[in-house]
Backbone and ligand atoms as CSV (ligand in chain L), in Angstrom:
chain,resi,resn,atom,element,x,y,z
A,1,MET,N,N,-5.143,19.523,-16.409
A,1,MET,CA,C,-4.050,19.914,-15.712
A,1,MET,C,C,-2.879,19.978,-16.593
A,2,LYS,N,N,-2.063,21.231,-16.658
A,2,LYS,CA,C,-0.984,21.368,-17.444
A,2,LYS,C,C,0.222,20.576,-16.932
A,3,LEU,N,N,0.858,19.584,-17.847
A,3,LEU,CA,C,1.928,18.817,-17.448
A,3,LEU,C,C,3.136,19.303,-18.171
A,4,PRO,N,N,4.290,18.995,-17.641
A,4,PRO,CA,C,4.670,18.327,-16.309
A,4,PRO,C,C,4.352,19.336,-15.201
A,5,LEU,N,N,4.181,18.494,-14.098
A,5,LEU,CA,C,3.990,19.257,-12.837
A,5,LEU,C,C,5.564,19.421,-12.192
A,6,PHE,N,N,5.959,20.639,-11.998
A,6,PHE,CA,C,7.281,20.947,-11.400
A,6,PHE,C,C,7.264,20.995,-9.914
A,7,TYR,N,N,8.451,21.075,-9.289
A,7,TYR,CA,C,8.555,21.215,-7.888
A,7,TYR,C,C,7.608,22.142,-7.218
A,8,GLU,N,N,7.494,23.340,-7.916
A,8,GLU,CA,C,6.532,24.427,-7.358
A,8,GLU,C,C,5.207,24.021,-7.356
A,9,ASP,N,N,4.790,23.109,-8.284
A,9,ASP,CA,C,3.417,22.576,-8.295
A,9,ASP,C,C,3.328,21.457,-7.237
A,10,ILE,N,N,4.228,20.522,-7.169
A,10,ILE,CA,C,4.217,19.332,-6.369
A,10,ILE,C,C,3.999,19.760,-4.715
A,11,ILE,N,N,4.773,20.903,-4.435
A,11,ILE,CA,C,4.684,21.236,-3.115
A,11,ILE,C,C,3.338,21.798,-2.651
A,12,LYS,N,N,2.522,22.067,-3.644
A,12,LYS,CA,C,1.138,22.460,-3.371
A,12,LYS,C,C,0.281,21.307,-3.211
A,13,ILE,N,N,0.836,20.080,-3.540
A,13,ILE,CA,C,-0.049,18.866,-3.555
A,13,ILE,C,C,0.353,17.978,-2.407
A,14,LEU,N,N,1.721,17.819,-2.113
A,14,LEU,CA,C,2.204,17.035,-1.059
A,14,LEU,C,C,2.738,17.890,0.030
A,15,PRO,N,N,2.737,17.400,1.284
A,15,PRO,CA,C,3.342,18.160,2.492
A,15,PRO,C,C,4.831,17.924,2.646
A,16,HIS,N,N,5.415,17.061,1.897
A,16,HIS,CA,C,6.747,16.669,1.973
A,16,HIS,C,C,7.679,17.781,1.598
A,17,ARG,N,N,8.891,17.952,2.215
A,17,ARG,CA,C,9.741,18.952,1.923
A,17,ARG,C,C,11.193,18.339,2.100
A,18,TYR,N,N,12.218,19.025,1.616
A,18,TYR,CA,C,13.599,18.536,1.720
A,18,TYR,C,C,13.800,18.165,3.185
A,19,PRO,N,N,14.528,17.073,3.457
A,19,PRO,CA,C,15.180,16.193,2.481
A,19,PRO,C,C,14.153,15.032,2.260
A,20,PHE,N,N,12.969,15.139,2.398
A,20,PHE,CA,C,12.079,13.918,2.177
A,20,PHE,C,C,11.144,14.124,1.004
A,21,LEU,N,N,11.250,15.242,0.221
A,21,LEU,CA,C,10.400,15.273,-0.995
A,21,LEU,C,C,11.192,14.520,-2.079
A,22,LEU,N,N,10.720,13.329,-2.554
A,22,LEU,CA,C,11.560,12.542,-3.302
A,22,LEU,C,C,11.044,12.303,-4.708
A,23,VAL,N,N,10.091,13.151,-5.200
A,23,VAL,CA,C,9.719,13.185,-6.554
A,23,VAL,C,C,9.860,14.595,-7.057
A,24,ASP,N,N,10.573,14.761,-8.250
A,24,ASP,CA,C,11.023,16.078,-8.871
A,24,ASP,C,C,9.966,16.532,-9.741
A,25,ARG,N,N,9.277,15.659,-10.515
A,25,ARG,CA,C,8.400,16.004,-11.512
A,25,ARG,C,C,7.320,14.946,-11.724
A,26,ILE,N,N,6.086,15.471,-12.191
A,26,ILE,CA,C,5.147,14.462,-12.640
A,26,ILE,C,C,4.862,14.824,-14.027
A,27,THR,N,N,5.187,13.661,-14.918
A,27,THR,CA,C,5.218,14.006,-16.321
A,27,THR,C,C,3.773,13.359,-17.033
A,28,GLU,N,N,3.165,12.424,-16.445
A,28,GLU,CA,C,1.956,11.973,-16.995
A,28,GLU,C,C,1.007,11.728,-15.861
A,29,LEU,N,N,-0.260,11.981,-16.214
A,29,LEU,CA,C,-1.330,11.955,-15.200
A,29,LEU,C,C,-2.650,11.617,-15.769
A,30,GLU,N,N,-3.220,10.463,-15.410
A,30,GLU,CA,C,-4.641,10.268,-15.809
A,30,GLU,C,C,-5.369,10.045,-14.556
A,31,LEU,N,N,-6.151,11.039,-14.135
A,31,LEU,CA,C,-6.919,11.131,-12.894
A,31,LEU,C,C,-7.678,9.746,-12.671
A,32,GLY,N,N,-7.504,9.201,-11.464
A,32,GLY,CA,C,-8.252,7.963,-11.157
A,32,GLY,C,C,-7.590,6.682,-11.719
A,33,LYS,N,N,-6.468,6.913,-12.545
A,33,LYS,CA,C,-5.973,5.799,-13.275
A,33,LYS,C,C,-4.382,5.583,-13.102
A,34,LYS,N,N,-3.698,6.597,-13.473
A,34,LYS,CA,C,-2.229,6.239,-13.381
A,34,LYS,C,C,-1.447,7.658,-13.474
A,35,ALA,N,N,-0.173,7.620,-12.903
A,35,ALA,CA,C,0.804,8.685,-12.891
A,35,ALA,C,C,2.037,8.301,-13.193
A,36,THR,N,N,2.921,9.180,-13.648
A,36,THR,CA,C,4.337,8.961,-13.843
A,36,THR,C,C,5.108,10.036,-13.123
A,37,GLY,N,N,6.063,9.673,-12.310
A,37,GLY,CA,C,6.813,10.604,-11.568
A,37,GLY,C,C,8.323,10.363,-12.016
A,38,ILE,N,N,9.099,11.435,-11.740
A,38,ILE,CA,C,10.571,11.346,-12.012
A,38,ILE,C,C,11.458,11.944,-10.822
A,39,LYS,N,N,12.482,11.094,-10.525
A,39,LYS,CA,C,13.484,11.798,-9.591
A,39,LYS,C,C,14.933,11.593,-10.157
A,40,ASN,N,N,15.486,12.698,-10.320
A,40,ASN,CA,C,16.893,12.577,-10.703
A,40,ASN,C,C,17.823,12.427,-9.583
A,41,VAL,N,N,18.534,11.331,-9.443
A,41,VAL,CA,C,19.352,11.015,-8.307
A,41,VAL,C,C,20.795,11.537,-8.514
A,42,THR,N,N,21.190,12.440,-7.699
A,42,THR,CA,C,22.634,12.918,-7.858
A,42,THR,C,C,23.441,12.509,-6.583
A,43,VAL,N,N,24.762,12.594,-6.758
A,43,VAL,CA,C,25.605,12.175,-5.717
A,43,VAL,C,C,25.493,13.128,-4.432
A,44,ASN,N,N,24.828,14.240,-4.534
A,44,ASN,CA,C,24.626,15.144,-3.462
A,44,ASN,C,C,23.532,14.800,-2.565
A,45,GLU,N,N,22.700,13.699,-2.887
A,45,GLU,CA,C,21.615,13.295,-1.980
A,45,GLU,C,C,22.154,13.141,-0.473
A,46,ALA,N,N,21.400,13.611,0.354
A,46,ALA,CA,C,21.736,13.574,1.759
A,46,ALA,C,C,21.844,12.151,2.306
A,47,PHE,N,N,21.087,11.256,1.716
A,47,PHE,CA,C,21.217,9.858,2.187
A,47,PHE,C,C,22.373,9.074,1.636
A,48,PHE,N,N,23.119,9.543,0.621
A,48,PHE,CA,C,24.466,8.969,0.209
A,48,PHE,C,C,25.534,9.152,1.347
A,49,GLN,N,N,25.367,10.166,2.063
A,49,GLN,CA,C,26.403,10.406,3.176
A,49,GLN,C,C,26.647,9.115,3.868
A,50,GLY,N,N,25.459,8.483,4.246
A,50,GLY,CA,C,25.528,7.221,5.172
A,50,GLY,C,C,25.084,6.008,4.543
A,51,HIS,N,N,24.750,5.901,3.359
A,51,HIS,CA,C,24.265,4.784,2.756
A,51,HIS,C,C,24.766,4.441,1.245
A,52,PHE,N,N,25.981,4.139,1.109
A,52,PHE,CA,C,26.921,3.940,2.190
A,52,PHE,C,C,28.184,4.801,1.993
A,53,PRO,N,N,29.012,5.143,3.052
A,53,PRO,CA,C,30.083,6.136,2.885
A,53,PRO,C,C,31.015,5.890,1.678
A,54,GLU,N,N,31.167,4.654,1.371
A,54,GLU,CA,C,32.142,4.343,0.256
A,54,GLU,C,C,31.523,3.664,-0.862
A,55,LYS,N,N,30.217,3.634,-0.800
A,55,LYS,CA,C,29.475,2.851,-1.847
A,55,LYS,C,C,28.065,3.399,-1.963
A,56,PRO,N,N,27.871,4.575,-2.578
A,56,PRO,CA,C,26.490,5.223,-2.574
A,56,PRO,C,C,25.406,4.416,-3.392
A,57,ILE,N,N,24.556,4.023,-2.614
A,57,ILE,CA,C,23.341,3.169,-3.230
A,57,ILE,C,C,22.113,3.824,-2.453
A,58,MET,N,N,21.082,4.182,-3.300
A,58,MET,CA,C,19.863,4.691,-2.702
A,58,MET,C,C,19.166,3.587,-1.934
A,59,PRO,N,N,18.843,3.939,-0.722
A,59,PRO,CA,C,17.994,2.946,0.112
A,59,PRO,C,C,16.786,2.527,-0.606
A,60,GLY,N,N,16.577,1.221,-0.684
A,60,GLY,CA,C,15.443,0.758,-1.409
A,60,GLY,C,C,14.099,1.287,-0.666
A,61,VAL,N,N,14.090,1.453,0.607
A,61,VAL,CA,C,12.865,2.014,1.290
A,61,VAL,C,C,12.434,3.383,0.716
A,62,LEU,N,N,13.531,4.125,0.411
A,62,LEU,CA,C,13.357,5.467,-0.206
A,62,LEU,C,C,12.872,5.463,-1.565
A,63,ILE,N,N,13.155,4.378,-2.295
A,63,ILE,CA,C,12.816,4.378,-3.792
A,63,ILE,C,C,11.181,3.962,-3.572
A,64,VAL,N,N,10.893,3.131,-2.577
A,64,VAL,CA,C,9.416,2.866,-2.289
A,64,VAL,C,C,8.798,4.079,-1.860
A,65,GLU,N,N,9.349,4.880,-1.001
A,65,GLU,CA,C,8.697,6.177,-0.547
A,65,GLU,C,C,8.497,7.074,-1.802
A,66,ALA,N,N,9.330,7.197,-2.543
A,66,ALA,CA,C,9.270,8.015,-3.743
A,66,ALA,C,C,8.110,7.596,-4.617
A,67,MET,N,N,8.027,6.376,-4.849
A,67,MET,CA,C,6.856,5.669,-5.629
A,67,MET,C,C,5.523,6.064,-4.844
A,68,ALA,N,N,5.497,6.033,-3.549
A,68,ALA,CA,C,4.400,6.268,-2.818
A,68,ALA,C,C,4.027,7.762,-2.880
A,69,GLN,N,N,5.057,8.655,-2.980
A,69,GLN,CA,C,4.750,10.107,-3.202
A,69,GLN,C,C,4.128,10.338,-4.501
A,70,THR,N,N,4.569,9.642,-5.434
A,70,THR,CA,C,3.879,9.783,-6.844
A,70,THR,C,C,2.436,9.291,-6.814
A,71,GLY,N,N,2.255,8.148,-6.082
A,71,GLY,CA,C,0.876,7.780,-5.898
A,71,GLY,C,C,0.041,8.630,-5.038
A,72,GLY,N,N,0.724,9.425,-4.126
A,72,GLY,CA,C,0.044,10.445,-3.350
A,72,GLY,C,C,-0.450,11.601,-4.227
A,73,VAL,N,N,0.308,11.928,-5.106
A,73,VAL,CA,C,0.056,13.107,-6.019
A,73,VAL,C,C,-1.169,12.615,-6.922
A,74,LEU,N,N,-1.165,11.317,-7.363
A,74,LEU,CA,C,-2.251,10.715,-8.135
A,74,LEU,C,C,-3.471,10.731,-7.380
A,75,ALA,N,N,-3.435,10.237,-6.108
A,75,ALA,CA,C,-4.594,10.080,-5.355
A,75,ALA,C,C,-5.301,11.364,-4.994
A,76,ARG,N,N,-4.430,12.254,-4.538
A,76,ARG,CA,C,-4.832,13.563,-3.958
A,76,ARG,C,C,-5.373,14.357,-5.141
A,77,LEU,N,N,-4.856,14.401,-6.348
A,77,LEU,CA,C,-5.477,15.094,-7.390
A,77,LEU,C,C,-6.759,14.490,-7.946
A,78,SER,N,N,-6.803,13.110,-7.828
A,78,SER,CA,C,-7.904,12.411,-8.369
A,78,SER,C,C,-9.167,12.760,-7.404
A,79,VAL,N,N,-9.019,13.101,-6.067
A,79,VAL,CA,C,-10.210,13.327,-5.407
A,79,VAL,C,C,-10.447,14.726,-5.159
A,80,PHE,N,N,-9.588,15.574,-5.972
A,80,PHE,CA,C,-9.875,17.016,-5.891
A,80,PHE,C,C,-11.282,17.317,-6.434
A,81,ASP,N,N,-11.979,18.298,-5.621
A,81,ASP,CA,C,-13.291,18.595,-5.920
A,81,ASP,C,C,-13.475,20.109,-6.059
A,82,GLU,N,N,-14.176,20.570,-7.193
A,82,GLU,CA,C,-14.333,21.962,-7.525
A,82,GLU,C,C,-14.764,22.821,-6.288
A,83,LYS,N,N,-15.715,22.222,-5.495
A,83,LYS,CA,C,-16.143,23.005,-4.246
A,83,LYS,C,C,-15.263,22.591,-3.113
A,84,GLU,N,N,-14.943,21.422,-2.813
A,84,GLU,CA,C,-14.356,21.126,-1.604
A,84,GLU,C,C,-12.833,21.254,-1.679
A,85,GLY,N,N,-12.275,21.330,-2.863
A,85,GLY,CA,C,-10.818,21.445,-2.934
A,85,GLY,C,C,-10.158,20.008,-2.883
A,86,PHE,N,N,-8.973,19.898,-2.386
A,86,PHE,CA,C,-8.328,18.724,-2.338
A,86,PHE,C,C,-9.078,17.912,-1.227
A,87,GLY,N,N,-8.980,16.463,-1.477
A,87,GLY,CA,C,-9.375,15.667,-0.477
A,87,GLY,C,C,-8.526,15.744,0.774
A,88,ASP,N,N,-8.813,14.985,1.806
A,88,ASP,CA,C,-8.052,14.995,2.978
A,88,ASP,C,C,-6.738,14.389,2.695
A,89,SER,N,N,-5.830,14.412,3.664
A,89,SER,CA,C,-4.522,13.714,3.574
A,89,SER,C,C,-4.544,12.336,3.289
A,90,ILE,N,N,-3.487,11.907,2.658
A,90,ILE,CA,C,-3.429,10.399,2.184
A,90,ILE,C,C,-2.309,9.797,3.172
A,91,TYR,N,N,-2.720,8.654,3.681
A,91,TYR,CA,C,-1.770,7.988,4.559
A,91,TYR,C,C,-1.685,6.556,3.921
A,92,PHE,N,N,-0.296,6.169,3.926
A,92,PHE,CA,C,-0.146,4.905,3.404
A,92,PHE,C,C,-0.286,3.794,4.577
A,93,MET,N,N,-0.993,2.816,4.383
A,93,MET,CA,C,-1.333,1.857,5.411
A,93,MET,C,C,-0.621,0.565,5.272
A,94,SER,N,N,-0.317,0.087,4.042
A,94,SER,CA,C,0.325,-1.242,3.867
A,94,SER,C,C,1.032,-1.192,2.484
A,95,MET,N,N,1.954,-2.003,2.472
A,95,MET,CA,C,2.779,-2.158,1.240
A,95,MET,C,C,3.020,-3.779,1.134
A,96,ASP,N,N,2.667,-4.284,-0.070
A,96,ASP,CA,C,3.010,-5.675,-0.230
A,96,ASP,C,C,3.748,-5.889,-1.516
A,97,LYS,N,N,4.286,-7.185,-1.610
A,97,LYS,CA,C,4.935,-7.537,-2.767
A,97,LYS,C,C,6.146,-6.628,-3.052
A,98,VAL,N,N,6.753,-5.983,-2.064
A,98,VAL,CA,C,7.986,-5.137,-2.356
A,98,VAL,C,C,9.122,-5.973,-2.785
A,99,LYS,N,N,9.697,-5.452,-3.904
A,99,LYS,CA,C,10.871,-6.087,-4.395
A,99,LYS,C,C,11.795,-5.042,-4.878
A,100,PHE,N,N,13.138,-5.362,-4.511
A,100,PHE,CA,C,14.316,-4.608,-5.015
A,100,PHE,C,C,15.005,-5.253,-6.016
A,101,ARG,N,N,15.059,-4.816,-7.264
A,101,ARG,CA,C,15.559,-5.570,-8.289
A,101,ARG,C,C,16.917,-5.119,-8.788
A,102,ARG,N,N,17.313,-3.906,-8.583
A,102,ARG,CA,C,18.674,-3.543,-8.870
A,102,ARG,C,C,19.175,-2.393,-8.219
A,103,PRO,N,N,20.365,-2.052,-7.856
A,103,PRO,CA,C,20.714,-0.926,-7.157
A,103,PRO,C,C,20.486,0.395,-7.893
A,104,VAL,N,N,20.173,1.506,-7.253
A,104,VAL,CA,C,20.056,2.880,-7.802
A,104,VAL,C,C,21.186,3.714,-7.331
A,105,VAL,N,N,22.004,4.287,-8.255
A,105,VAL,CA,C,23.160,4.951,-7.839
A,105,VAL,C,C,23.236,6.416,-8.468
A,106,PRO,N,N,24.157,7.186,-7.916
A,106,PRO,CA,C,24.265,8.599,-8.426
A,106,PRO,C,C,24.236,8.629,-9.900
A,107,GLY,N,N,23.525,9.601,-10.473
A,107,GLY,CA,C,23.370,9.733,-11.949
A,107,GLY,C,C,22.158,9.005,-12.653
A,108,ASP,N,N,21.453,8.020,-11.896
A,108,ASP,CA,C,20.318,7.378,-12.341
A,108,ASP,C,C,19.105,8.398,-12.278
A,109,GLN,N,N,18.379,8.197,-13.393
A,109,GLN,CA,C,17.002,8.872,-13.353
A,109,GLN,C,C,16.017,7.798,-13.105
A,110,LEU,N,N,15.367,8.014,-11.950
A,110,LEU,CA,C,14.284,6.994,-11.599
A,110,LEU,C,C,12.939,7.544,-12.141
A,111,ILE,N,N,12.272,6.580,-12.816
A,111,ILE,CA,C,10.879,6.839,-13.324
A,111,ILE,C,C,9.931,6.021,-12.588
A,112,PHE,N,N,8.886,6.642,-11.901
A,112,PHE,CA,C,7.883,5.903,-11.220
A,112,PHE,C,C,6.639,5.821,-11.951
A,113,ARG,N,N,6.214,4.516,-12.165
A,113,ARG,CA,C,4.876,4.347,-12.849
A,113,ARG,C,C,3.964,3.765,-11.749
A,114,VAL,N,N,2.894,4.467,-11.500
A,114,VAL,CA,C,1.972,4.071,-10.515
A,114,VAL,C,C,0.538,4.007,-11.280
A,115,GLU,N,N,-0.111,2.813,-10.943
A,115,GLU,CA,C,-1.383,2.529,-11.372
A,115,GLU,C,C,-2.429,2.197,-10.433
A,116,ALA,N,N,-3.596,2.873,-10.448
A,116,ALA,CA,C,-4.554,2.451,-9.486
A,116,ALA,C,C,-5.158,1.103,-9.814
A,117,LEU,N,N,-5.286,0.300,-8.663
A,117,LEU,CA,C,-5.776,-1.078,-8.944
A,117,LEU,C,C,-7.262,-0.929,-8.354
A,118,ARG,N,N,-7.494,-0.229,-7.210
A,118,ARG,CA,C,-8.731,-0.023,-6.728
A,118,ARG,C,C,-8.873,1.290,-6.044
A,119,THR,N,N,-9.966,2.063,-6.483
A,119,THR,CA,C,-10.140,3.403,-6.094
A,119,THR,C,C,-11.404,3.570,-5.271
A,120,GLY,N,N,-11.408,4.546,-4.313
A,120,GLY,CA,C,-12.615,4.769,-3.671
A,120,GLY,C,C,-12.503,6.066,-2.849
A,121,SER,N,N,-13.476,6.396,-2.058
A,121,SER,CA,C,-13.367,7.751,-1.345
A,121,SER,C,C,-12.509,7.546,-0.069
A,122,LYS,N,N,-12.306,6.170,0.332
A,122,LYS,CA,C,-11.592,5.946,1.613
A,122,LYS,C,C,-10.225,5.196,1.262
A,123,VAL,N,N,-10.337,4.163,0.469
A,123,VAL,CA,C,-9.127,3.305,0.287
A,123,VAL,C,C,-8.654,3.246,-1.059
A,124,TRP,N,N,-7.475,3.377,-1.371
A,124,TRP,CA,C,-6.812,3.297,-2.691
A,124,TRP,C,C,-5.780,2.176,-2.593
A,125,LYS,N,N,-5.788,1.367,-3.638
A,125,LYS,CA,C,-4.756,0.403,-3.830
A,125,LYS,C,C,-4.041,0.608,-5.096
A,126,MET,N,N,-2.715,0.755,-5.114
A,126,MET,CA,C,-1.942,1.098,-6.336
A,126,MET,C,C,-0.880,-0.018,-6.545
A,127,ALA,N,N,-0.513,-0.081,-7.800
A,127,ALA,CA,C,0.717,-0.899,-8.147
A,127,ALA,C,C,1.812,0.095,-8.638
A,128,GLY,N,N,2.927,0.051,-8.147
A,128,GLY,CA,C,4.099,0.886,-8.401
A,128,GLY,C,C,5.198,0.253,-8.944
A,129,LYS,N,N,5.892,0.808,-10.004
A,129,LYS,CA,C,7.170,0.293,-10.511
A,129,LYS,C,C,8.078,1.441,-10.548
A,130,ALA,N,N,9.321,1.239,-10.320
A,130,ALA,CA,C,10.421,2.238,-10.363
A,130,ALA,C,C,11.425,1.721,-11.361
A,131,PHE,N,N,11.558,2.482,-12.499
A,131,PHE,CA,C,12.465,2.043,-13.454
A,131,PHE,C,C,13.794,3.080,-13.542
A,132,VAL,N,N,14.877,2.377,-13.998
A,132,VAL,CA,C,15.988,3.245,-14.419
A,132,VAL,C,C,16.163,2.906,-15.847
A,133,LEU,N,N,15.986,4.013,-16.893
A,133,LEU,CA,C,15.754,3.584,-18.282
A,133,LEU,C,C,14.874,2.513,-18.371
A,134,ASN,N,N,15.267,1.257,-18.916
A,134,ASN,CA,C,14.272,0.287,-19.175
A,134,ASN,C,C,14.285,-0.919,-18.005
A,135,ASP,N,N,15.164,-0.629,-17.071
A,135,ASP,CA,C,15.444,-1.622,-16.048
A,135,ASP,C,C,14.456,-1.357,-14.908
A,136,LEU,N,N,13.756,-2.483,-14.374
A,136,LEU,CA,C,12.980,-2.390,-13.189
A,136,LEU,C,C,13.984,-2.427,-11.920
A,137,ALA,N,N,13.783,-1.402,-11.126
A,137,ALA,CA,C,14.633,-1.113,-10.051
A,137,ALA,C,C,13.851,-1.667,-8.840
A,138,ALA,N,N,12.565,-1.310,-8.717
A,138,ALA,CA,C,11.791,-1.826,-7.421
A,138,ALA,C,C,10.425,-1.738,-7.857
A,139,GLU,N,N,9.522,-2.530,-7.157
A,139,GLU,CA,C,8.141,-2.644,-7.373
A,139,GLU,C,C,7.448,-2.851,-5.996
A,140,ALA,N,N,6.242,-2.370,-5.946
A,140,ALA,CA,C,5.433,-2.654,-4.802
A,140,ALA,C,C,3.930,-2.423,-5.005
A,141,GLU,N,N,3.059,-3.050,-4.127
A,141,GLU,CA,C,1.666,-2.648,-4.177
A,141,GLU,C,C,1.518,-1.804,-2.859
A,142,LEU,N,N,0.852,-0.744,-3.125
A,142,LEU,CA,C,0.706,0.299,-2.046
A,142,LEU,C,C,-0.875,0.429,-1.700
A,143,VAL,N,N,-1.229,0.466,-0.456
A,143,VAL,CA,C,-2.516,0.790,-0.022
A,143,VAL,C,C,-2.566,1.949,0.874
A,144,ALA,N,N,-3.394,2.936,0.448
A,144,ALA,CA,C,-3.440,4.164,1.058
A,144,ALA,C,C,-4.839,4.574,1.501
A,145,THR,N,N,-5.011,5.226,2.779
A,145,THR,CA,C,-6.377,5.622,2.996
A,145,THR,C,C,-6.435,7.154,3.021
A,146,ILE,N,N,-7.569,7.721,2.643
A,146,ILE,CA,C,-7.645,9.096,2.459
A,146,ILE,C,C,-8.575,9.528,3.564
A,147,GLY,N,N,-8.137,10.570,4.391
A,147,GLY,CA,C,-9.065,11.082,5.420
A,147,GLY,C,C,-8.289,11.204,6.790
L,1,BDE,C1,C,20.698,-3.515,-3.952
L,1,BDE,C2,C,19.437,-3.617,-4.212
L,1,BDE,C3,C,19.015,-4.446,-5.222
L,1,BDE,N1,N,19.954,-5.125,-5.944
L,1,BDE,C4,C,21.247,-5.066,-5.689
L,1,BDE,C5,C,21.647,-4.274,-4.697
L,1,BDE,C6,C,23.116,-4.082,-4.404
L,1,BDE,O1,O,23.901,-4.374,-5.118
L,1,BDE,N2,N,23.450,-3.639,-3.171
L,1,BDE,N3,N,24.785,-3.646,-2.843
L,1,BDE,C7,C,25.154,-3.011,-1.709
L,1,BDE,C8,C,26.550,-2.994,-1.400
L,1,BDE,C9,C,26.915,-2.322,-0.231
L,1,BDE,C10,C,28.109,-2.134,0.194
L,1,BDE,BR1,BR,28.624,-1.344,1.710
L,1,BDE,C11,C,29.248,-2.529,-0.627
L,1,BDE,O2,O,30.463,-2.409,-0.193
L,1,BDE,C12,C,28.970,-3.259,-1.738
L,1,BDE,BR2,BR,30.286,-3.823,-2.998
L,1,BDE,C13,C,27.523,-3.347,-2.226
L,1,BDE,O3,O,27.339,-4.087,-3.443
């Protein structure tokens, strides 16, 4: 697969659209193993209108959502089959050990690193970390089911 994956590629893999598509680019991908995604956070994000009107901070739950979307790209491409095409939809079933380590603000570039901990045809467990430069902004373990 030719990297990076751009917006036009990502919308063929994920069903998410504005204002809920939260990964701009996939820069690294090892099928069945790990992926790196990027989101450039600007002051124009819809969610900054309300979170918070005088103090723009990216909602931590959306950082985890963006991390999960990066994991969704990894899982969906990993179960791609020459004959069958993409696997069925991916649904996230649980998230554990979620930590918000530092605020994410306009101008930050978020880098999501997602690693598969356990893979299968039905259940995927992934570890995700969201960085701004070298600072850990959030982390979580994500469990998704395919089908
Ligand atoms: C958020 C996530 C992880 N670590 C730190 C933070 C954080 O600094 N949140 N700050 C929220 C915040 C909200 C409003 Br309203 C406000 O006026 C200010 Br002064 C804040 O720091």
